[in-house]
Steps between C-alpha positions, in 0.01 A plus 500: 500500500665560838321693765780770476447547130122513530522768769759695296272489199209624710709788625614570142130514396449778755822688403403486125170657591663759730743606231227515251303716733774745525530530126107522471510799720749674277308409183156579653541837667862595607632583146171699430549684820868569419409646168298768661736566802859540375572139400857497397638634833291270703564198278867562536466476881285180459757340284774573749298381806387174348844371552495558873202306609319172515362515152838454330585198718169352418526573136855366454441204735197398302726471188710244686192316630353511142816329367465237778125463411590453131777253562300296746198483272701417197700225667277367777138562425270324263122459485234740601609850577861458388468714187329777697771496773774509221324780317461704820872534533571560139248772480642676801856480371403625149191729559613642826866483549595510139273789413636690803867442399451575122220769496428668837857527639650659181221764507558561870868547436450741225246702721758493781759686290262790419441822681155458663370850431638531147264539202669208323439282808142588499472430130667165539259422789186590293601356170704200584564401872141512626318317224776241443593438862139468592441244203792284614402531862156374407656209333698426813180518706319266278792252497501494880133444522529209246796357684307506834192352339674221313715402819179494703304290249799273433543436877134436536524240213798325665310477836192371324697235301660388830174458678374259242 
């Protein structure tokens, strides 16, 4: 493995963990707090603001990096750690990126089209959005944590095997 790819994968490990930490914060306390303090209106703002900051570049960039990791691991790696490295990228792509695209984003779009203070919006928030969004968000958090751990342990195995 080249030095460039090794460093890229070390940075990817940190990025997976950072993204997972953001999702963990939402699953652990932000969604519960929003349920108490006018969640729909605040969540609509959060869903707009997420597109204007570092998180979106990191989130989307890691999809591309994950594709690179998967391709590299599938084509060029063998031996200790290769399966963990391959799985780290696959898990991020499916468990984080895919879940976001197919579950969280459609719920965000549905919420965006609602009047924040309407009774129907509050009912949607309580019965559907809050519980389902938090469930899928927890899946994203877990997927990112697993991706970070697998990539870390995979890289450790590669280094150990090269040291003899």
